[in-house]
GUTOR-744194 format. One record per atom (N, C-alpha, C, CB): y, z, x. Coordinates in steps of 0.2 Angstrom, whole numbers, plus 2048, in hexadecimal, padded with zeros to 3 digits. Atoms other than C-alpha are relative to their C-alpha. Glycine has a CB too. Example, Ala and Ser with C-alpha at 12.3 -4.5 7.8 and 13.67 -1.06 7.14 Angstrom:
2
7FA800804
7EA82783E
806800804
8008067FB
7FA7FF7FC
7FB824844
8058037FC
8027F9802
//
This chain:
265
7FB804803
620AAA7C9
7FE7F9800
807801803
801807800
61EA997C3
8067FC803
7FF7FE7F8
7FB8047FD
627A8B7CB
8077FE7FC
7FD7F9803
7FA802805
633A877BC
804806800
7FD7FF7F9
7FC7FA800
638A997BC
804801807
7FC8077FF
7FD8007F9
63BA997CF
8067FB800
7FB7FE805
7FA8057FF
646A897CE
8068027FC
7FD7F97FE
7FA7FE804
650A8F7BF
804805802
7FD8017F9
7FD7FA7FE
654AA07C5
8047FE807
7FB806802
7FD8027FA
658A997D7
8067FB7FF
7FB7FD805
7FA804801
663A8B7D1
8068037FC
7FD7FA7FB
7FB7FC803
66CA967C5
804805804
7FD8047FA
7FD7FB7FB
66FAA37D2
8057FC805
7FB804804
7FC8047FB
675A967DF
8067FD7FD
7FB7FB803
7FB804802
680A8C7D4
8068057FD
7FE7FC7FA
7FB7FC803
688A9B7CB
803805805
7FD8047FA
7FE7FB7FC
68AAA67DA
8087FF802
7FC800807
7F98027FD
69BA9D7DF
8047FE7FA
7FF7FB805
7FC801806
6A1A997CD
8028067FD
7FC7FB7FB
7FD7FA803
6ACAA57C4
7FD8027F9
8087FF7FF
8037FF806
69FAA87B7
7FA805800
7FD7F97FD
8057FA7FF
693AB67BE
7F97FE801
8018057FA
8078017FF
683AB27C6
7FB8057FE
7FF7FE808
8057FA802
67BAC37C3
7FF8007F8
803807802
801801807
67FAC17B0
7FB7FB7FE
8078007FD
804806802
677AB07AF
7F8802802
8027FA803
8077FF7FE
667AB67B8
7FD8057FB
800803807
8037FA805
665AC67AD
7FF7FC7F9
805805800
801803807
668ABC79D
7FB7FA800
8077FD7FE
805805800
65DAAD7A2
7F98037FF
8007FC806
8067FD800
64FAB97A5
7FE8037F9
7FF805805
8017FD806
652AC2795
7FE7FB7FA
8078047FE
801806805
653AB278A
7F97FD801
8067FB801
8078037FF
643AAB792
7FB805800
8007FC806
8057FB800
63AABB792
7FC801806
7FB7FE7FA
8038007FA
636ABA7A4
800807803
8047FB805
8007F97FC
631ACA7AE
8057FF806
7F9802802
7FB7FF7FA
63DAD07BC
7FD7FC805
801807801
8038057FB
63BAC37CA
7FF804806
8057FB801
8027FC7FA
63AAD17D7
805800805
7FA7FE802
7FB7FF7FA
644AD77E6
8007FA805
7FF807803
8008057FB
63DACA7F2
8037FA7FE
7F87FF801
7FD806803
642ABC7E7
808800800
7FE7FE7F9
7F87FF7FF
654AC37E6
8027FF807
8028077FD
7FE8017F9
655AC47F9
8007F8801
7FB804804
8008077FE
64FAB27FA
8067FB7FD
7F97FD7FE
7FA804803
65CAAA7EE
806802803
8008017F8
7F97FE7FD
66AAB47F6
8007FD807
800808800
8008037FA
664AAE807
8027F9800
7F9801804
7FF807801
665A9C800
8087FF7FF
7FD7FE7FA
7F9801801
677A9F7FA
804802806
8028057FA
7FD7FE7FA
67CAA780A
8007FA805
7FD806803
8008067FC
676A98814
8047FB7FE
7F87FE801
7FC806803
67FA8C809
807801802
7FF8007F8
7F97FE7FE
690A9580B
802800807
8028067FC
7FF8007F9
68EA9781D
8007F9803
7FB804804
8008077FE
689A8581F
8067FC7FE
7FA7FC7FD
7FA803802
698A7F815
806802804
8018017F8
7FA7FE7FD
6A5A8981E
7FE801808
8028077FD
8027FF7F9
69CA8882F
8067FF805
7FB7FB802
7FA8017FB
6ACA81838
8058057FF
8037F97FF
7FC7FB801
6B7A8D830
7FE807803
8028017F9
8027F97FD
6ACA9C835
800800807
7F98007FD
8008007F8
6AAA96847
807802802
7FF7F9802
7FA7FF7FE
6BDA97848
8028087FF
8067FC7FD
7FF7F9802
6BEAA883F
7FD805805
7FE8017F9
8037FB7FB
6B1AB084A
803800807
7F87FE800
7FD8017F9
6B9AA985A
806804800
8017F9801
7FA7FC800
6CAAB0855
7FF8077FF
8057FD7FB
8017F9801
6C3AC084F
7FE804806
7FA8017FA
8027FD7FA
6BAAC385F
806801805
7FB7FC803
7FB8007FB
6CAABF869
8058067FE
8047F97FF
7FC7FB802
6D4ACB85E
7FE807802
8018007F8
8037FA7FE
6C8AD9862
801801808
7F98007FF
7FF7FF7F8
6CAAD5875
807801802
7FE7F9803
7F97FF7FE
6DDAD4875
8048057FC
8047F9800
7FE7FB805
6DFAE1867
8077FE7FC
802806804
7FB802804
6EBAD785D
7FE7F97FC
8077FE804
802806804
6EBAC8850
8017FA804
8048007FA
7FF8067FD
6E8AB7857
7FD7FB7FC
7FD800807
803806804
6E5AA684F
7FE8027F9
7F97FE803
8027FE807
6DBAA983F
7FD8067FF
7FC7FA7FD
8047FA800
6D5ABA843
8038047F9
802804806
7FE7FC806
6E0AC1834
7FC7FF7FA
8077FE7FF
804801805
6D6AB8828
7F9803800
7FF7F87FF
8067FD7FF
6C6ABE830
8008087FE
7FD7FF807
7FF7F9801
6CCAD082F
8018017F8
806803804
7FF800807
6D1ACD81D
7FA8007FC
8057FA7FD
807800803
6BFAC8818
7FD806801
7FD7FA803
8047FA7FE
6B8AD7821
8038067FC
801801807
7FD7FA804
6C4AE4819
7FF7FF7F9
807801802
801801807
6C3ADC808
7F98027FD
8027F97FE
8077FF802
6B0ADF808
7FF808800
7FC7FD805
8017F9800
6B2AF280B
7FF8037F9
805804804
8007FD807
6B6AF77F8
7F97FF7FD
8067FE7FC
806801804
6A7AEE7F1
7FA803803
7FF7F8800
8057FD7FD
69CAF57FE
7FF8077FE
800800808
8007F9802
6A1B077FA
7FE8017F9
807803802
8027FF807
6A0B047E8
7F97FF7FE
8057FB7FC
807801801
68FAFD7E9
7FC805802
7FE7FA804
8037FA7FE
689B0C7F2
8008067FB
802803807
7FE7FB805
691B187E5
7FD7FE7F9
807801800
802802806
68CB0E7D6
7F97FD7FF
8057FC7FC
8068047FF
67BB087DB
7FC8017FA
7FC802806
8057FF805
671B107CD
8037FD7F9
7FF8087FF
7FD803806
67DB0B7BF
8007F8800
8088027FF
8008077FF
67EAF97C6
7F97FD7FE
8017FE807
807802801
66BAF87C4
7FD8027F9
7FB804805
8027FE806
66AB007B3
8057FE7FA
7FE807800
7FC801806
678B027A6
8057FA801
804807800
7FC805800
683AF57AD
7FD7F97FE
8037FF808
803806801
676AE87AA
7FE7FE7F8
7F9800803
801801807
676AEA797
8047FA7FD
8038067FC
7FD806802
67AADA78D
8078007FD
7FB7FD7FB
7F97FF803
689AE1784
805801805
8008057FB
7FB7FF7FB
691AE6794
8017FA804
7FC805806
7FF8077FD
68EAD579B
8047FC7FC
7F97FC801
7FB804805
696ACD78B
807802801
7FD8017F9
7F97FE800
6A5AD878C
8037FE807
800808800
7FD8027F9
6A8AD579F
8017F8800
7FB802806
7FF808800
6A5AC279C
8067FE7FD
7FA7FD7FD
7FA802804
6B3AC178F
806803803
7FF8037F9
7FA7FD7FE
6BFACE796
8027FD807
7FE807802
7FE8027F9
6BFAC77A8
8017F87FF
7FB801805
7FE807801
6C0AB57A1
8078007FE
7FB7FD7FA
7F9800802
6D0AB9799
805802805
8018057FA
7FC7FE7FA
6D7AC17A9
8007FA804
7FD806803
8008067FC
6D1AB17B2
8057FB7FD
7F97FD801
7FC805803
6DAAA67A6
808802801
7FF8007F8
7F97FD7FF
6EAAB17A7
8027FE807
8018077FE
7FE8017F9
6EAAB07BA
8017F9802
7FA803805
8008077FF
6E7A9D7BA
8067FD7FD
7FA7FD7FE
7FA803804
6F5A9A7AD
806802803
7FF8027F9
7FA7FD7FD
702AA57B5
801800807
8008087FD
7FF7FF7F9
6FEAA57C7
8037FA803
7F9800803
7FD8067FD
701A937CD
803801807
8057FD7FB
7FD7FE7F9
703A9A7DF
7FF7FA805
7FC806803
8018057FB
704A8F7EE
7FE803807
8077FD801
8027FD7F9
6FFA9B7FC
7F97FE802
8008087FF
8078027FE
6EFA97806
7FD807803
8007FB806
8047F97FE
6E2AA480C
802803807
7F97FE800
7FE7FE7FA
6EAAA581D
8068057FF
8017FB805
7FA7FC802
6F9AAE815
7FE8077FE
8057FD7FC
8027F9803
6EFABD80F
801806804
7F88007FF
7FE7FA7FC
6F6ACE814
7FC8067FE
8078017FF
8047FA802
6F0AE0812
8008027F9
802805805
8007FE807
6F6AE2801
7FB7FB7FC
8077FF7FD
805805803
6ECAD27FC
7F9803801
8017F9802
8077FE7FF
6DDAD9804
7FE8067FC
7FF802808
8017FA804
6DEAE97FB
7FE7FE7F9
806805801
801802807
6E0AE17EA
7FA7FC7FF
8067FC7FE
806804801
6D3AD47EC
7F9804802
8007FA805
8057FC7FE
6C7AE17F4
7FE8047FA
801804806
8027FC806
6C8AED7E5
7FE7FC7FB
8078047FE
802805806
6C7ADE7D9
7F87FE801
8047FA800
8078027FE
6B7AD97E2
7FB8057FE
7FF7FE807
8047FB801
6AFAEA7DF
7FE8007F8
803807801
802800807
6B0AE77CC
7FB7FB7FE
8077FD7FC
805805801
6A4AD97CE
7F9803800
8007FA805
8067FD800
696AE67CF
7FE8007F8
801807803
801800807
697AE57BC
7FD7F97FE
8068027FB
802807801
68CAD67B7
8047FD7FA
7F98007FD
7FB804805
697AC97AD
807800803
8008047F9
7F98017FD
6A6ACC7B8
8017FA804
801807804
8008067FB
6A2ABF7C5
804802806
8037FA7FD
7FC7FF7FA
6A6AC37D7
8057FB802
7FB801806
7FC8067FF
6ADAB27DA
8068007FB
7FD7FA801
7FB800805
6B7AB37CA
805805801
7FD8007F9
7FB7FA800
6BFAC47CC
8047FF807
7FD807800
7FC8017FA
6C4AC07DE
8057FB800
7FB7FF806
7FC805801
6CBAB07DA
8068027FB
7FD7F97FD
7FA7FD805
6D5AB87CB
805804804
7FC8047FB
7FB7FC7FC
6DCAC57D7
8047FC805
7FC806803
7FD8047FB
6E0AB87E4
8067FC7FD
7FC7FC804
7FB804803
6E9AAD7D8
8068047FD
7FD7FC7FA
7FB7FB802
6F3ABC7D1
805801805
7FD8067FD
7FC7FE7FA
6F9ABF7E2
8047FA803
7FC803806
7FC8067FE
700AAD7E4
7FC7FB804
805802804
8048057FD
6F1AA47EC
7FF7FA7FC
7FA803803
801806804
6EEA927E7
7F88017FD
8017FA804
807800803
6DDA8F7DD
7FC7FE806
7FF7FA7FB
8048017FA
6D6A877ED
7FF805805
8027F9803
8007FA7FC
6DBA957F8
7FC8067FE
807802802
8037FA803
6D5AA27EC
7F87FF800
8028017F9
807802800
6C4A997EB
7FD800807
7FF7F97FD
8038007F9
6C2A977FE
800807802
8057FC804
8017F97FE
6C6AA9801
7FB8047FD
8078047FF
8067FD804
6BAAAE7F3
7F97FE804
8007FE7F9
8078027FD
6ACAA47FB
7FF803807
8007F8801
8017FD7F9
6B0AAB80D
7FE8077FF
8067FF804
8027F9802
6AFABC805
7F98017FE
8058037FA
8077FF802
69EAB97FE
7FB801806
7FE7F97FC
8047FF7FA
697AB8810
7FE807802
8037FC806
8027F97FF
698ACA814
7FD8047FA
805804803
8037FD806
694ACF802
7F97FF7FF
8047FE7FA
807802801
684AC5801
7FC803806
8007F8800
8047FD7FB
67FACB812
7FE807800
8047FF807
8017F9801
681ADD80E
7FB8017FB
8078047FF
8057FF806
678ADC7FD
7F97FD802
8037FC7FA
8078037FE
66AAD1805
7FD805805
8017F9803
8027FC7FB
669ADD813
7FD8077FD
805802805
8027FA804
667AEC807
7F97FE7FD
8058027FB
806802804
65AAE27FD
7FA7FF805
8017FA7FD
8058017FB
650ADE80D
7FD807802
8037FC806
8027FA7FE
650AF0812
7FB8037FB
806805801
8047FE805
649AF5801
7F97FD800
8047FF7F9
807804800
63CAE7802
7FB802805
8027F9801
8057FE7FA
635AEC813
7FE8077FF
8047FF806
8037F9801
633AFE80D
7FC8017FA
8068057FF
805800805
628AF97FF
7FA7FC802
8037FD7F9
8078047FF
616AF27FE
7FF7FB7FB
7FB8057FF
801805805
61AAE57F1
7FE7F9804
8077FE7FD
8028077FD
611AD47F4
8057FB800
7F97FE7FB
7FB8067FF
61BAC57F9
7FD7F97FF
803801807
802807801
619AB47F3
8047FB804
8007FE7F8
7FB8047FC
620AAA801
8027F97FE
7FD800807
7FE807803
61FA997F9
8058007FB
7F97FD7FD
7FB7FF805
629A9F7EA
807802804
7FE8067FB
7FA7FE7FD
636AA77F6
8037FA804
7FF806805
7FD8067FD
638A97800
8037FB7FB
7FA7FD804
7FD805805
63AA8C7F1
8068037FD
7FA7FF7FA
7FA7FD802
646A997EA
8067FF804
7FF8077FE
7FB8017FB
650A997FA
8037F9800
7FE803807
7FE8077FF
651A867FC
8047FE7F9
7FA7FC801
7FC803806
656A837E9
8068047FF
7FB8027FA
7FA7FC801
663A917E9
8057FD805
7FF807802
7FB8037FB
66BA8A7F9
8037FA7FF
7FC800807
7FD807802
66CA787F3
8058017FB
7FA7FC7FF
7FC7FF806
673A7E7E3
807803802
7FD8047FA
7FA7FD7FE
680A897EB
8047FB804
7FE806804
7FD8057FC
685A7C7F8
8047FB7FB
7FC7FC805
7FD805805
688A6F7EA
8068037FC
7FA7FD7FB
7FB7FC804
692A7C7E0
806800804
7FD8067FE
7FA7FF7FC
69EA807EE
8037F9801
7FE803807
7FD8067FF
6A1A6E7F2
8047FD7FA
7FB7FA802
7FD802806
6A4A697E0
8068047FD
7FB8007FA
7FA7FC802
6AFA787DC
8067FF804
7FD807800
7FA8017FC
6BAA767EA
8047F97FF
7FF801808
7FE806801
6BCA647E7
8047FF7F9
7FB7FB801
7FD801806
6C1A667D5
8048057FD
7FA7FF7FB
7FD7FB803
6C9A767D2
8087FF7FF
7FF806805
7F9801801
6DBA717D5
8017FB7FA
8037FD806
7FF805805
6D9A637C8
7FE8037F9
7FC7FA801
8027FE807
6CFA6C7BA
8028077FF
7F8800800
7FE7F9801
6D5A7E7BD
7FA8047FE
8058007FB
8057FB802
6CCA8D7B6
7FE8007F9
802807802
801800807
6CDA897A4
7F97FF7FE
8057FB7FD
807802802
6BBA817A2
7FC806801
7FE7FA804
8047FA7FF
6B4A917AA
8028067FB
800802807
7FE7FB805
6BEA9C79E
7FD7FF7FA
808800800
803801806
6B8A9378F
7F9801800
8027F87FE
8087FF7FF
6A6A93795
7FF8087FF
7FE7FE806
8027F9800
6A7AA6798
8028037F9
805804805
7FF7FE806
6AFAA9787
7FB7FE7FB
8077FD7FD
805802804
6A2A9F77E
7F9804801
7FE7F9801
8067FC7FE
694AA8788
8008077FD
7FF800808
7FF7F9802
69BAB9784
7FF8017F9
807802802
801800807
69CAB5772
7F97FF7FD
8047FA7FC
807801802
68AAAF771
7FC807802
7FD7FB804
8037FA7FE
685ABF77A
8018067FB
802802807
7FE7FB805
68EACA76D
7FC7FF7FA
8078007FF
804801806
685AC175F
7F9801801
8017F87FE
8077FF7FF
674AC2767
7FE808801
7FE7FD806
8027FA7FF
675AD476C
8048067FD
801801808
7FC7FB803
682ADD762
7FD8037FA
8077FD7FE
//
């Protein structure tokens, strides 16, 4: 891989991982448009590690409290402090984990078709717009209950279809349930930690069981670039979302979907 391809793919993955515009769709489409060969499993692992490091670094103080209270809740066998939010993150991850195992082959093949991406990009853009326009909730992420966990968890499983956007669909579901934009985004970002960890762990397992050559310089550059882009994205998004709303992302998705239909229909 050339350094320009490495930086472009890593920056796109890192910056779009936490925006409601689908990172997987952008990676697939960027490679298709540029005629690049598949970047390989090792590089996918590297850029996901970069994104994971970024979100953990940004929420490090919150995570310390969540892990502390989660441990205490296990010890005393009841909710305490912010353990409810920690359990919510854990249980909301279960549906996407199960769906990923069941639909692994489809995710890697038929779901990656350009027209599937185009349809998901437009369809879920409209749903995001509706949730943002009609929601206007005031709940924070600490108010999330079991019904919320179930709905958001099932919604997150839909993100296995490229073009859906994991962050976009979880924010959409959260806003429909009455969470504020910021709370929906924060919960979505916290949800990304176990999801990226599970996906990255599976990729690492597949990587170590193959004899593929590894370009460590490319992996390091990809990891760093992805991490920096992801951290910047999280900071900017949380700082602006209450002011700008979801409409800019909705418009972008609609335009992107229309272009895809023109190119590939």
